ROFIDO-803286 format. One record per residue (C-alpha): residue in three letters; residue number from 0; x, z, y. Coordinates in steps of 0.02 Angstrom, whole numbers. Example, Ala and Ser with C-alpha at 12.3 -4.5 7.8 and 13.67 -1.06 7.14 Angstrom:
2
<type = ala	seq = 0	px = 615	pz = 390	py = -225>;
<type = ser	seq = 1	px = 684	pz = 357	py = -53>;
END
This chain:
283
<type = met	seq = 0	px = 3624	pz = 6102	py = 6673>;
<type = arg	seq = 1	px = 3796	pz = 6021	py = 6686>;
<type = ser	seq = 2	px = 3831	pz = 5904	py = 6830>;
<type = gly	seq = 3	px = 3875	pz = 5722	py = 6803>;
<type = ala	seq = 4	px = 4055	pz = 5765	py = 6847>;
<type = asp	seq = 5	px = 4058	pz = 5904	py = 6716>;
<type = arg	seq = 6	px = 3988	pz = 5788	py = 6584>;
<type = gly	seq = 7	px = 4117	pz = 5659	py = 6631>;
<type = arg	seq = 8	px = 4257	pz = 5786	py = 6616>;
<type = ser	seq = 9	px = 4191	pz = 5841	py = 6446>;
<type = ala	seq = 10	px = 4187	pz = 5662	py = 6385>;
<type = ala	seq = 11	px = 4363	pz = 5635	py = 6448>;
<type = thr	seq = 12	px = 4420	pz = 5795	py = 6362>;
<type = arg	seq = 13	px = 4344	pz = 5738	py = 6198>;
<type = leu	seq = 14	px = 4427	pz = 5569	py = 6212>;
<type = leu	seq = 15	px = 4595	pz = 5649	py = 6250>;
<type = ala	seq = 16	px = 4578	pz = 5765	py = 6101>;
<type = ala	seq = 17	px = 4538	pz = 5618	py = 5990>;
<type = ala	seq = 18	px = 4688	pz = 5524	py = 6056>;
<type = val	seq = 19	px = 4799	pz = 5675	py = 6022>;
<type = ala	seq = 20	px = 4731	pz = 5686	py = 5844>;
<type = leu	seq = 21	px = 4766	pz = 5501	py = 5820>;
<type = ala	seq = 22	px = 4943	pz = 5520	py = 5886>;
<type = thr	seq = 23	px = 4972	pz = 5667	py = 5771>;
<type = trp	seq = 24	px = 4939	pz = 5574	py = 5611>;
<type = thr	seq = 25	px = 5013	pz = 5407	py = 5665>;
<type = ala	seq = 26	px = 5174	pz = 5496	py = 5712>;
<type = gly	seq = 27	px = 5208	pz = 5539	py = 5531>;
<type = cys	seq = 28	px = 5102	pz = 5433	py = 5416>;
<type = asp	seq = 29	px = 5021	pz = 5266	py = 5385>;
<type = arg	seq = 30	px = 4843	pz = 5317	py = 5348>;
<type = pro	seq = 31	px = 4744	pz = 5467	py = 5408>;
<type = pro	seq = 32	px = 4676	pz = 5596	py = 5285>;
<type = gly	seq = 33	px = 4501	pz = 5543	py = 5336>;
<type = pro	seq = 34	px = 4410	pz = 5443	py = 5469>;
<type = val	seq = 35	px = 4469	pz = 5479	py = 5646>;
<type = pro	seq = 36	px = 4324	pz = 5490	py = 5771>;
<type = val	seq = 37	px = 4412	pz = 5402	py = 5913>;
<type = ser	seq = 38	px = 4346	pz = 5279	py = 6040>;
<type = ser	seq = 39	px = 4428	pz = 5108	py = 6041>;
<type = ala	seq = 40	px = 4476	pz = 5145	py = 6221>;
<type = ala	seq = 41	px = 4600	pz = 5274	py = 6155>;
<type = leu	seq = 42	px = 4687	pz = 5155	py = 6035>;
<type = pro	seq = 43	px = 4850	pz = 5076	py = 6089>;
<type = gly	seq = 44	px = 4838	pz = 4888	py = 6100>;
<type = pro	seq = 45	px = 4958	pz = 4770	py = 6011>;
<type = thr	seq = 46	px = 5112	pz = 4726	py = 6110>;
<type = gly	seq = 47	px = 5192	pz = 4555	py = 6125>;
<type = ser	seq = 48	px = 5208	pz = 4398	py = 6021>;
<type = arg	seq = 49	px = 5398	pz = 4412	py = 6017>;
<type = ala	seq = 50	px = 5500	pz = 4552	py = 5940>;
<type = pro	seq = 51	px = 5605	pz = 4663	py = 6054>;
<type = ala	seq = 52	px = 5793	pz = 4636	py = 6054>;
<type = asp	seq = 53	px = 5829	pz = 4778	py = 5932>;
<type = val	seq = 54	px = 5720	pz = 4712	py = 5790>;
<type = val	seq = 55	px = 5824	pz = 4633	py = 5652>;
<type = leu	seq = 56	px = 5813	pz = 4555	py = 5481>;
<type = leu	seq = 57	px = 5857	pz = 4685	py = 5351>;
<type = ser	seq = 58	px = 5950	pz = 4551	py = 5253>;
<type = glu	seq = 59	px = 6070	pz = 4530	py = 5399>;
<type = val	seq = 60	px = 6109	pz = 4716	py = 5400>;
<type = asp	seq = 61	px = 6118	pz = 4739	py = 5211>;
<type = pro	seq = 62	px = 6090	pz = 4587	py = 5099>;
<type = ser	seq = 63	px = 6107	pz = 4695	py = 4942>;
<type = ile	seq = 64	px = 5935	pz = 4776	py = 4966>;
<type = ala	seq = 65	px = 5804	pz = 4686	py = 4861>;
<type = val	seq = 66	px = 5657	pz = 4618	py = 4961>;
<type = asp	seq = 67	px = 5484	pz = 4594	py = 4883>;
<type = ile	seq = 68	px = 5361	pz = 4577	py = 5028>;
<type = arg	seq = 69	px = 5194	pz = 4590	py = 4939>;
<type = tyr	seq = 70	px = 5083	pz = 4550	py = 5088>;
<type = ala	seq = 71	px = 5165	pz = 4379	py = 5110>;
<type = gly	seq = 72	px = 5093	pz = 4324	py = 4942>;
<type = pro	seq = 73	px = 4940	pz = 4350	py = 4831>;
<type = his	seq = 74	px = 4998	pz = 4503	py = 4732>;
<type = asn	seq = 75	px = 4922	pz = 4640	py = 4839>;
<type = phe	seq = 76	px = 4758	pz = 4733	py = 4852>;
<type = val	seq = 77	px = 4670	pz = 4595	py = 4951>;
<type = gly	seq = 78	px = 4731	pz = 4459	py = 4834>;
<type = arg	seq = 79	px = 4798	pz = 4337	py = 4964>;
<type = pro	seq = 80	px = 4934	pz = 4320	py = 5097>;
<type = val	seq = 81	px = 4893	pz = 4435	py = 5242>;
<type = asp	seq = 82	px = 4874	pz = 4379	py = 5422>;
<type = gly	seq = 83	px = 5038	pz = 4385	py = 5517>;
<type = tyr	seq = 84	px = 5153	pz = 4372	py = 5365>;
<type = glu	seq = 85	px = 5221	pz = 4198	py = 5393>;
<type = glu	seq = 86	px = 5379	pz = 4228	py = 5290>;
<type = pro	seq = 87	px = 5425	pz = 4356	py = 5155>;
<type = leu	seq = 88	px = 5545	pz = 4451	py = 5266>;
<type = cys	seq = 89	px = 5586	pz = 4632	py = 5303>;
<type = leu	seq = 90	px = 5596	pz = 4660	py = 5491>;
<type = leu	seq = 91	px = 5647	pz = 4831	py = 5556>;
<type = thr	seq = 92	px = 5715	pz = 4907	py = 5714>;
<type = arg	seq = 93	px = 5904	pz = 4909	py = 5707>;
<type = pro	seq = 94	px = 5916	pz = 5101	py = 5698>;
<type = ala	seq = 95	px = 5799	pz = 5104	py = 5548>;
<type = ala	seq = 96	px = 5889	pz = 4958	py = 5463>;
<type = glu	seq = 97	px = 6059	pz = 5036	py = 5485>;
<type = ala	seq = 98	px = 5995	pz = 5204	py = 5421>;
<type = leu	seq = 99	px = 5925	pz = 5112	py = 5269>;
<type = arg	seq = 100	px = 6094	pz = 5031	py = 5239>;
<type = arg	seq = 101	px = 6169	pz = 5205	py = 5226>;
<type = val	seq = 102	px = 6033	pz = 5254	py = 5102>;
<type = gln	seq = 103	px = 6075	pz = 5099	py = 5001>;
<type = asp	seq = 104	px = 6257	pz = 5152	py = 4995>;
<type = ala	seq = 105	px = 6203	pz = 5319	py = 4924>;
<type = ala	seq = 106	px = 6088	pz = 5235	py = 4798>;
<type = arg	seq = 107	px = 6224	pz = 5115	py = 4740>;
<type = ala	seq = 108	px = 6337	pz = 5262	py = 4707>;
<type = gln	seq = 109	px = 6208	pz = 5309	py = 4574>;
<type = arg	seq = 110	px = 6200	pz = 5131	py = 4506>;
<type = leu	seq = 111	px = 6031	pz = 5101	py = 4587>;
<type = ser	seq = 112	px = 5968	pz = 4990	py = 4727>;
<type = leu	seq = 113	px = 5827	pz = 5000	py = 4852>;
<type = arg	seq = 114	px = 5684	pz = 4875	py = 4838>;
<type = val	seq = 115	px = 5570	pz = 4854	py = 4990>;
<type = tyr	seq = 116	px = 5388	pz = 4802	py = 4977>;
<type = asp	seq = 117	px = 5340	pz = 4806	py = 5162>;
<type = cys	seq = 118	px = 5427	pz = 4840	py = 5326>;
<type = tyr	seq = 119	px = 5363	pz = 4796	py = 5500>;
<type = arg	seq = 120	px = 5177	pz = 4753	py = 5490>;
<type = pro	seq = 121	px = 5091	pz = 4659	py = 5632>;
<type = gln	seq = 122	px = 4937	pz = 4739	py = 5710>;
<type = arg	seq = 123	px = 4837	pz = 4585	py = 5657>;
<type = ala	seq = 124	px = 4876	pz = 4628	py = 5475>;
<type = ala	seq = 125	px = 4811	pz = 4805	py = 5498>;
<type = asp	seq = 126	px = 4655	pz = 4730	py = 5578>;
<type = glu	seq = 127	px = 4631	pz = 4617	py = 5426>;
<type = phe	seq = 128	px = 4639	pz = 4768	py = 5312>;
<type = val	seq = 129	px = 4502	pz = 4850	py = 5416>;
<type = arg	seq = 130	px = 4390	pz = 4696	py = 5400>;
<type = trp	seq = 131	px = 4424	pz = 4682	py = 5215>;
<type = ala	seq = 132	px = 4383	pz = 4865	py = 5182>;
<type = lys	seq = 133	px = 4215	pz = 4848	py = 5271>;
<type = asp	seq = 134	px = 4166	pz = 4696	py = 5168>;
<type = pro	seq = 135	px = 4088	pz = 4743	py = 4999>;
<type = ala	seq = 136	px = 4145	pz = 4576	py = 4926>;
<type = gly	seq = 137	px = 4324	pz = 4526	py = 4888>;
<type = gln	seq = 138	px = 4364	pz = 4650	py = 4750>;
<type = gln	seq = 139	px = 4460	pz = 4535	py = 4634>;
<type = met	seq = 140	px = 4612	pz = 4651	py = 4636>;
<type = lys	seq = 141	px = 4518	pz = 4814	py = 4607>;
<type = ala	seq = 142	px = 4569	pz = 4828	py = 4425>;
<type = glu	seq = 143	px = 4752	pz = 4847	py = 4474>;
<type = phe	seq = 144	px = 4759	pz = 4928	py = 4645>;
<type = tyr	seq = 145	px = 4606	pz = 5043	py = 4656>;
<type = pro	seq = 146	px = 4534	pz = 5054	py = 4480>;
<type = arg	seq = 147	px = 4460	pz = 5229	py = 4502>;
<type = val	seq = 148	px = 4409	pz = 5225	py = 4686>;
<type = ala	seq = 149	px = 4260	pz = 5134	py = 4761>;
<type = lys	seq = 150	px = 4309	pz = 5007	py = 4893>;
<type = ser	seq = 151	px = 4182	pz = 5088	py = 5010>;
<type = arg	seq = 152	px = 4281	pz = 5251	py = 4999>;
<type = leu	seq = 153	px = 4453	pz = 5183	py = 5046>;
<type = phe	seq = 154	px = 4438	pz = 5235	py = 5229>;
<type = ala	seq = 155	px = 4350	pz = 5401	py = 5200>;
<type = asp	seq = 156	px = 4478	pz = 5451	py = 5067>;
<type = gly	seq = 157	px = 4625	pz = 5409	py = 5179>;
<type = tyr	seq = 158	px = 4694	pz = 5258	py = 5087>;
<type = leu	seq = 159	px = 4668	pz = 5138	py = 5232>;
<type = gly	seq = 160	px = 4674	pz = 5163	py = 5420>;
<type = ala	seq = 161	px = 4725	pz = 5080	py = 5582>;
<type = pro	seq = 162	px = 4833	pz = 5076	py = 5681>;
<type = thr	seq = 163	px = 4980	pz = 5100	py = 5564>;
<type = ala	seq = 164	px = 5155	pz = 5168	py = 5587>;
<type = his	seq = 165	px = 5218	pz = 5006	py = 5508>;
<type = ser	seq = 166	px = 5173	pz = 4914	py = 5668>;
<type = arg	seq = 167	px = 5301	pz = 5018	py = 5764>;
<type = gly	seq = 168	px = 5442	pz = 4935	py = 5668>;
<type = ser	seq = 169	px = 5530	pz = 5085	py = 5588>;
<type = thr	seq = 170	px = 5420	pz = 5119	py = 5436>;
<type = leu	seq = 171	px = 5436	pz = 5039	py = 5265>;
<type = asp	seq = 172	px = 5373	pz = 5046	py = 5087>;
<type = leu	seq = 173	px = 5503	pz = 5046	py = 4950>;
<type = thr	seq = 174	px = 5560	pz = 5101	py = 4778>;
<type = leu	seq = 175	px = 5717	pz = 5105	py = 4671>;
<type = glu	seq = 176	px = 5777	pz = 4980	py = 4541>;
<type = pro	seq = 177	px = 5928	pz = 4973	py = 4426>;
<type = leu	seq = 178	px = 6084	pz = 4904	py = 4509>;
<type = ala	seq = 179	px = 6104	pz = 4778	py = 4368>;
<type = ala	seq = 180	px = 5976	pz = 4638	py = 4390>;
<type = pro	seq = 181	px = 5817	pz = 4705	py = 4307>;
<type = ala	seq = 182	px = 5690	pz = 4603	py = 4208>;
<type = arg	seq = 183	px = 5544	pz = 4558	py = 4321>;
<type = ser	seq = 184	px = 5372	pz = 4485	py = 4288>;
<type = ser	seq = 185	px = 5302	pz = 4350	py = 4400>;
<type = tyr	seq = 186	px = 5123	pz = 4361	py = 4462>;
<type = ala	seq = 187	px = 5003	pz = 4215	py = 4448>;
<type = pro	seq = 188	px = 4834	pz = 4225	py = 4537>;
<type = gly	seq = 189	px = 4694	pz = 4252	py = 4414>;
<type = gln	seq = 190	px = 4801	pz = 4329	py = 4278>;
<type = pro	seq = 191	px = 4732	pz = 4484	py = 4189>;
<type = leu	seq = 192	px = 4763	pz = 4641	py = 4290>;
<type = val	seq = 193	px = 4824	pz = 4811	py = 4229>;
<type = ala	seq = 194	px = 4782	pz = 4972	py = 4320>;
<type = cys	seq = 195	px = 4919	pz = 5041	py = 4432>;
<type = thr	seq = 196	px = 4884	pz = 5211	py = 4353>;
<type = asp	seq = 197	px = 4926	pz = 5153	py = 4177>;
<type = pro	seq = 198	px = 5091	pz = 5201	py = 4093>;
<type = ala	seq = 199	px = 5246	pz = 5107	py = 4150>;
<type = asp	seq = 200	px = 5257	pz = 5002	py = 3991>;
<type = lys	seq = 201	px = 5083	pz = 4932	py = 4026>;
<type = arg	seq = 202	px = 5087	pz = 4909	py = 4217>;
<type = phe	seq = 203	px = 5147	pz = 4754	py = 4307>;
<type = ala	seq = 204	px = 5335	pz = 4751	py = 4280>;
<type = asp	seq = 205	px = 5419	pz = 4711	py = 4447>;
<type = gly	seq = 206	px = 5589	pz = 4779	py = 4394>;
<type = ala	seq = 207	px = 5573	pz = 4947	py = 4481>;
<type = val	seq = 208	px = 5607	pz = 5114	py = 4398>;
<type = asp	seq = 209	px = 5456	pz = 5214	py = 4341>;
<type = met	seq = 210	px = 5376	pz = 5307	py = 4487>;
<type = gly	seq = 211	px = 5218	pz = 5359	py = 4394>;
<type = thr	seq = 212	px = 5108	pz = 5225	py = 4473>;
<type = gly	seq = 213	px = 5129	pz = 5050	py = 4539>;
<type = phe	seq = 214	px = 5154	pz = 5011	py = 4723>;
<type = asp	seq = 215	px = 5000	pz = 5021	py = 4837>;
<type = cys	seq = 216	px = 4905	pz = 5118	py = 4706>;
<type = phe	seq = 217	px = 4751	pz = 5192	py = 4791>;
<type = asp	seq = 218	px = 4738	pz = 5346	py = 4683>;
<type = pro	seq = 219	px = 4784	pz = 5530	py = 4695>;
<type = leu	seq = 220	px = 4919	pz = 5500	py = 4564>;
<type = ala	seq = 221	px = 5015	pz = 5409	py = 4701>;
<type = his	seq = 222	px = 5028	pz = 5567	py = 4807>;
<type = thr	seq = 223	px = 5213	pz = 5605	py = 4809>;
<type = ala	seq = 224	px = 5201	pz = 5781	py = 4738>;
<type = asp	seq = 225	px = 5054	pz = 5756	py = 4619>;
<type = thr	seq = 226	px = 5086	pz = 5882	py = 4480>;
<type = arg	seq = 227	px = 5025	pz = 5763	py = 4345>;
<type = ile	seq = 228	px = 5180	pz = 5656	py = 4372>;
<type = thr	seq = 229	px = 5315	pz = 5730	py = 4262>;
<type = gly	seq = 230	px = 5475	pz = 5684	py = 4171>;
<type = thr	seq = 231	px = 5569	pz = 5527	py = 4221>;
<type = ala	seq = 232	px = 5440	pz = 5473	py = 4349>;
<type = arg	seq = 233	px = 5447	pz = 5643	py = 4436>;
<type = ala	seq = 234	px = 5638	pz = 5637	py = 4438>;
<type = asn	seq = 235	px = 5634	pz = 5461	py = 4512>;
<type = arg	seq = 236	px = 5514	pz = 5512	py = 4651>;
<type = glu	seq = 237	px = 5620	pz = 5662	py = 4693>;
<type = leu	seq = 238	px = 5779	pz = 5557	py = 4695>;
<type = leu	seq = 239	px = 5701	pz = 5429	py = 4812>;
<type = glu	seq = 240	px = 5643	pz = 5569	py = 4926>;
<type = arg	seq = 241	px = 5815	pz = 5650	py = 4929>;
<type = leu	seq = 242	px = 5900	pz = 5485	py = 4968>;
<type = met	seq = 243	px = 5778	pz = 5439	py = 5106>;
<type = thr	seq = 244	px = 5769	pz = 5612	py = 5182>;
<type = gly	seq = 245	px = 5958	pz = 5618	py = 5184>;
<type = gly	seq = 246	px = 5955	pz = 5454	py = 5281>;
<type = gly	seq = 247	px = 5838	pz = 5520	py = 5415>;
<type = phe	seq = 248	px = 5671	pz = 5460	py = 5346>;
<type = val	seq = 249	px = 5509	pz = 5558	py = 5322>;
<type = asn	seq = 250	px = 5389	pz = 5530	py = 5178>;
<type = tyr	seq = 251	px = 5200	pz = 5512	py = 5195>;
<type = asp	seq = 252	px = 5142	pz = 5633	py = 5061>;
<type = arg	seq = 253	px = 4996	pz = 5525	py = 5000>;
<type = glu	seq = 254	px = 5110	pz = 5378	py = 4955>;
<type = trp	seq = 255	px = 5272	pz = 5402	py = 4860>;
<type = trp	seq = 256	px = 5335	pz = 5233	py = 4927>;
<type = his	seq = 257	px = 5303	pz = 5260	py = 5114>;
<type = tyr	seq = 258	px = 5443	pz = 5318	py = 5232>;
<type = arg	seq = 259	px = 5460	pz = 5323	py = 5421>;
<type = tyr	seq = 260	px = 5624	pz = 5334	py = 5514>;
<type = ala	seq = 261	px = 5609	pz = 5501	py = 5604>;
<type = asp	seq = 262	px = 5705	pz = 5447	py = 5759>;
<type = glu	seq = 263	px = 5605	pz = 5287	py = 5781>;
<type = pro	seq = 264	px = 5637	pz = 5200	py = 5948>;
<type = tyr	seq = 265	px = 5454	pz = 5149	py = 5978>;
<type = pro	seq = 266	px = 5348	pz = 5301	py = 5929>;
<type = asp	seq = 267	px = 5203	pz = 5249	py = 6041>;
<type = thr	seq = 268	px = 5210	pz = 5059	py = 6032>;
<type = tyr	seq = 269	px = 5115	pz = 4947	py = 5910>;
<type = phe	seq = 270	px = 5179	pz = 4768	py = 5897>;
<type = asp	seq = 271	px = 5089	pz = 4610	py = 5845>;
<type = phe	seq = 272	px = 5226	pz = 4478	py = 5833>;
<type = pro	seq = 273	px = 5221	pz = 4387	py = 5664>;
<type = val	seq = 274	px = 5337	pz = 4421	py = 5519>;
<type = ala	seq = 275	px = 5442	pz = 4266	py = 5548>;
<type = arg	seq = 276	px = 5617	pz = 4218	py = 5602>;
<type = ser	seq = 277	px = 5541	pz = 4127	py = 5749>;
<type = ala	seq = 278	px = 5477	pz = 4293	py = 5819>;
<type = leu	seq = 279	px = 5652	pz = 4365	py = 5833>;
<type = pro	seq = 280	px = 5747	pz = 4349	py = 5996>;
<type = pro	seq = 281	px = 5897	pz = 4229	py = 6000>;
<type = arg	seq = 282	px = 6055	pz = 4311	py = 5936>;
END
């Protein structure tokens, strides 16, 4: 029979192993490939109500990058503005923002522009996604964002998880759009929805180039290297990956739109300041 001390050491060892597993997937991705059996005691807590000095507005670093912050409005998988998104802004650590500016220079050389959907994400927003995923109600956006996946499977299948690399300030979701101002549809709550897996000429037209699925599409087709994505969409995914990798970013292979700055300055810190100008330190 093990002593109480031995049992305590075993429990501590299990907790440490779980924490290491958590750190492994959060270091490179947004969502784990499955549920992570980790005690809440091993999770890093949110840090601060004010951004650190090196968090900046992307628009101040490069105003040419298009900004379409989906979680600040109703056109997202929960169907409403998400907690913590007080303004439709892209906040990033300065190293990530400056690296993205260099990627934009490379994209513009090919007559394309970057378009960001999400940047820094407060911990409170990740917590709201957890609550939403556990609630069987609230599926008004299913037809567009997860048409072929049950809401109850979003955690088990790796589409949702917390914490998220976005809360560290150097991860973003983005796509490419033509350099000339593209035609864009506007979203009105309650309008008929089209599956994110449908062909590009049927999906919601936000002005982006064809990437094979819409943004935040909870479906295997959104995996960056899914072999069913061919032709123009495949070429566009590969181009985005080359541009971002060349700029020092790493893709999360389950989401063609998700990139983390490899040399992020806060690899172990999860922030909870709101997405708002008021959260930024005085310049």
